[in-house]
C-alpha positions in Angstrom: 34.3 -28.8 -27.0 31.4 -28.0 -24.7 29.8 -24.7 -24.1 29.7 -23.4 -20.6 27.2 -20.9 -19.3 28.0 -17.5 -17.9 27.5 -18.8 -14.3 29.8 -21.8 -14.8 32.2 -22.0 -11.8 30.1 -19.8 -9.5 28.5 -21.4 -6.6 25.0 -20.4 -5.6 26.4 -19.2 -2.3 28.9 -16.9 -4.0 26.2 -15.6 -6.4 23.8 -14.9 -3.5 26.5 -13.3 -1.3 27.5 -10.9 -4.1 23.9 -10.0 -4.7 23.3 -9.3 -1.0 26.5 -7.1 -0.9 25.3 -5.2 -3.9 21.6 -4.7 -3.1 21.3 -5.8 0.6 18.4 -7.9 1.7 15.7 -5.3 1.4 16.8 -4.4 -2.1 16.7 -8.1 -3.1 13.2 -8.5 -1.6 12.1 -5.5 -3.7 13.5 -7.0 -6.9 12.4 -10.6 -6.3 9.4 -11.1 -4.0 10.6 -14.1 -2.0 10.0 -14.5 1.8 13.5 -15.8 2.2 14.7 -12.3 1.3 12.2 -10.3 3.4 11.4 -12.3 6.5 14.5 -12.8 8.8 16.8 -13.3 5.8 20.1 -15.2 6.0 22.4 -16.7 3.4 21.9 -20.2 4.9 18.1 -20.1 4.9 18.0 -18.5 1.4 20.4 -21.2 0.0 18.2 -23.9 1.4 15.1 -22.5 -0.2 16.8 -21.7 -3.5 18.3 -25.2 -3.8 14.8 -26.8 -3.4 13.0 -24.3 -5.6 14.2 -24.2 -9.3 11.9 -21.3 -10.4 13.2 -19.1 -7.6 16.8 -20.0 -8.3 16.3 -19.1 -11.9 15.0 -15.6 -10.9 18.1 -15.1 -8.7 20.5 -16.3 -11.4 18.8 -14.0 -14.0 19.1 -11.0 -11.6 22.8 -11.8 -11.1 23.4 -11.8 -14.9 21.4 -8.6 -15.4 23.1 -6.7 -12.5 25.3 -3.7 -13.3 28.2 -4.6 -11.2 30.0 -1.3 -12.0 27.4 0.9 -10.4 27.5 1.9 -6.8 25.4 0.0 -4.3 21.9 0.4 -5.8 20.2 0.5 -2.4 22.5 3.4 -1.3 21.5 5.4 -4.4 17.8 4.7 -3.7 18.2 5.8 -0.1 19.8 9.1 -1.1 17.0 9.8 -3.5 14.4 9.1 -0.8 16.3 11.3 1.6 16.4 14.2 -0.9 12.7 13.9 -1.6 12.0 13.9 2.2 14.2 17.0 2.7 12.3 18.8 -0.1 9.0 17.8 1.4 10.1 19.0 4.9 11.3 22.3 3.5 8.0 22.9 1.6 6.0 21.9 4.6 7.9 24.4 6.8 7.2 27.2 4.3 3.5 26.4 4.2 3.3 26.2 8.0 5.1 29.6 8.3 2.4 31.4 6.2 
C-alpha cells in the first residue's frame, strides 16, 4: 500500500485556479513574491513558469495546503479593513480641518 500526499489527484491548474479565486492575483503576489502573479498575471503564464520552476511550485503548493478554505475571500477582508481605516482617517482629517 503506497502513501499518497495531500495534493494527490489535484492538477497544478486546479490548485492555482482555486488560489486565485480565494486570494485573487494581487493577494497571491503579496503572499508569494513572483512576477507571474504581479505582472500581467494569467493562469496560462503562471502554469508555464511554475512547471519549469520547482522551488516556486513548492511555495504555491505549501500555500494551498496552509490556506483556510473556510474563511471568506481573504482579499475582501483586507480591502474592508483598509476602507475602514481610510474612513477613520478622513473623518479625523475633516475634524482637524474644521478647527
